[in-house]
N, C-alpha and C positions, 0 to 999 in steps of 0.2 A: 422191387428194385431188380430182381433177377429177370423178370419179364421185360422190364425196360431195357436192360442190357441186351437181351436177345433181340428185342425190337430194333435197337440201335445197330446191332450186328447185321441184321437183315438189310437195314437201310444202307449200311456201308457197302455190303456186297452188291446191292443194286446200283451203287454209284461207281462201279468199276471204270466205266468209260469216262465219266467226268473227272475222276481222280487221275487217270492216266493223262488226260489233257492238261490238267493243272500241273502235274509233275513235269510234263514236257515244256510247258510255258516257263516253269521255274528254272529248269536245267538250261534251256536255251537262252534264258536271260543272263545266266552266269557264264556259260561256256559258249564261245564264239567259234563256229566251224567255218573256216575261210572259203571252202569250195562249195558251200551250200547256203542259200539264204534261209533265215530263220523260219519264215512263214512256209517255205517249201518243205523244210524238215518236219515241221508240225503236221503238215498235210500227210507226209509219208508215214509218220507215226500213227496218225488217225486211221489211215487205210490199213496198215498192218494190224492194228488193234482190232478193227472191225473184222478182218479176215480170221484172226486168231479166235475171237469170241464165237464166231460161227463154227470154226473147225473144232473148238473145244466144247461145243454145244452149250455155251453160256447164253447164247441167243438162238432162237429158232428162225427158220426161213421166213415164217409169217411176221415175226418181230422185225426182221431185217427189212422187209417190205415197208412196214410202218415207219421205221427209222429213215429209210430212203425218201419217203414222202416228206418227212420233216426236213431232211437235208435240202430238198428243192424249195420248199416253202420258206425256209430260213434264208437260203441264199438269195432268193428273189427279194425278200424284205431287206436284206443287207445292201444289195445293189441300189435299191431305191433310196434307203436312208442315207447311204454315203453320198449319193448324187444330190440329195437335199441338204447335205451338210450337217446332219444330226450327229455323226461321229466319223472317224477316219481311221485308216490303217496306214500309218506313216512310213513303214519300212518297205524296202524293195523286195520283190519276189518274181520268179518266172511264172508262178501259178496264180497270178492276179488277173481277174476279169472285171473290167470296168471299175478298177480301183479297189476291188474286194478280193482278198485271198480266198481260194477255194476251201481252205480248212475251216473257214467261218461257218459253213453249213454244218460241219460236224459238231459245233457247239450246240446248235439247235437239236441235232440228231442225238446228242448225248442226253438231253432232257427227255426225249422220247425213249431212249434206251433205259434210263432210270425208271420211267413209268412202267415200261413193259416188264422190267426185272422185278420191281416192287410188286406189281400186280400178281406175278407168278409166285414169288417167294412168300408173300403174305396172304396169298389166296383171297384176293380182293373180291368182294361181291357188292353190287349196288342194289339198293332197295328203293322202290318207288321212283324208278327212272322215268323221266318225262317222255312224251312222244318223240321218236327219233327225228322226224321232219322239223320239229321246232328246234331241237338241239342243233341240227345241221344249219338252219337259218341263223341262229344266234352265233355259231362259230364263224360263219361267213361274214356276218356283220361286224364282229369283233376284229377279225383279221383285216378286212378292207378299211376299217376305221383307222388303222395304222397308216394307210396310204392317204385317205381322203381328208384327214384332219389338217393337212398342210394347206388345203384349199377351201374347205368349208368348216362348219362347226365341229368341235371335238365332242363326240357322243360317248366318251368312255364312262362317264358317271351314270348316264342313262343305261348303258350296257351292263354296268355292274349291278344296278338296281334290278334290271330284268333278270340277270343271272341269279340274284338272291331270291327273287320271286319264283323263278322257274324251278330252282333246286331247293326250295325251302323245306320240302318234306323228304328230300333225298338223303339217305345215309349210306356211308361206305362201311362195310364190315370187313375186318382183317383178322387174321389168325396168327398168334404167336405161341408156338409150342402147344398146340391143340386147344388153346384158350382163345375165344373169339371176343373181339371188342368192336365198338361202333362209335362213329363220330360223324357230325354233319359234313356233307361233301363241301359246302362253302368254306368251312374251317380248313379243310385240306388245301383248297385253292390258296388261301391266305398264307398258310405256313410254307407251302412250296414256293410261292412268290417271294416271301421274305428271305428264304435261304438262297434263292437264286440271286437276289439283290446282294447278299453277303458274298456269294461267289463272284458276282460281277465286280465288286470292289477289289477282290483278290486278282481277278483277271486283268483289270485295267492297270493295277499296280505292277503286274508282270508284263505289261505292254502288249496284251492281246489286241487291244484297240484303244483309241483315245477319244474322249469327248472334247468339245471346243475349250472348255475351262481347264482341261488337263494337258494342253499343248506344251506349256512351259514347265510346269511341275505337277505332280500327281495330287489330286484332291479327291476326297471321298465323294462317291456318286450320290447325287441328290436323293434323299429318301423318297421323294415323289416317284422315282423310277419303280418303286415297289408296285405301284398301281399298274404300270405298263407290263411288268413281268407277270403280275397276277392275271391280267387279261390274256397274255400269251400262254400262260399255264392252263388257263381255261380252254383255249383252243386246242392245245396239245392233249390235255386230258380227255376232252370230248371226242376228239378223233380216235384216240386209243380206245376209249370206252365204247364208242359206236362200233368199232371193228370187233372188239371182244364180245360185245352184246350180240352182234349179228352172227358171229361165229358160234356162240353158245346157242342161239336160237336155231341155227341150221343143224347143229349137232343134236338138239332135242327133237327136231323133225325126223331125223334119221333113227 
């Protein structure tokens, strides 16, 4: 139980960025600032948080680069999905681009921030990592399926099956107070996807965005969204893992 407590504490510390976003959503839901739109204020808080985390060395410059990549990837997906009517951002804002507030990219960036933080705090190590080129191909296929399923077949279940096959022998090792544990990487994907779905319910309740069935009153997000988040988590984790793996390989060469 003591180890579980310290594991939870490490996870909570890794969630600094997401926690601040949720607190901002909650506070701005209750308190109305007349001279500043809510979405603009959230963006300002996200930028300040990112700068402080870098200044206080809670994140490294390399991690900031990874987070920046996720910000752009997430923002591009948001613009497309809003255009297709998958969800919407009903409130006004000066910092809206094609119907999407710029703070939305930070929600994706916060997932990358969590992964980078957890990787460092728990000293993650991957065993039996598959060939990098295959991982890159799978990541690209998963990401672009979010776009193409509106026009052609949805291959998410095939992609999930390929992920299980590819990472069947891959384990992630993590350390809590000098004791090392292991679990299948696929299980990590499922757990992170589930908790992001829980976070998504909180975020939509606080008005971060709205699905079509939530326009009149809030409803719980369909549990099937877990599968979408699971796939997005896979893309996020694989990009972070590839960068960490390449950096570790480069370090070993030196």
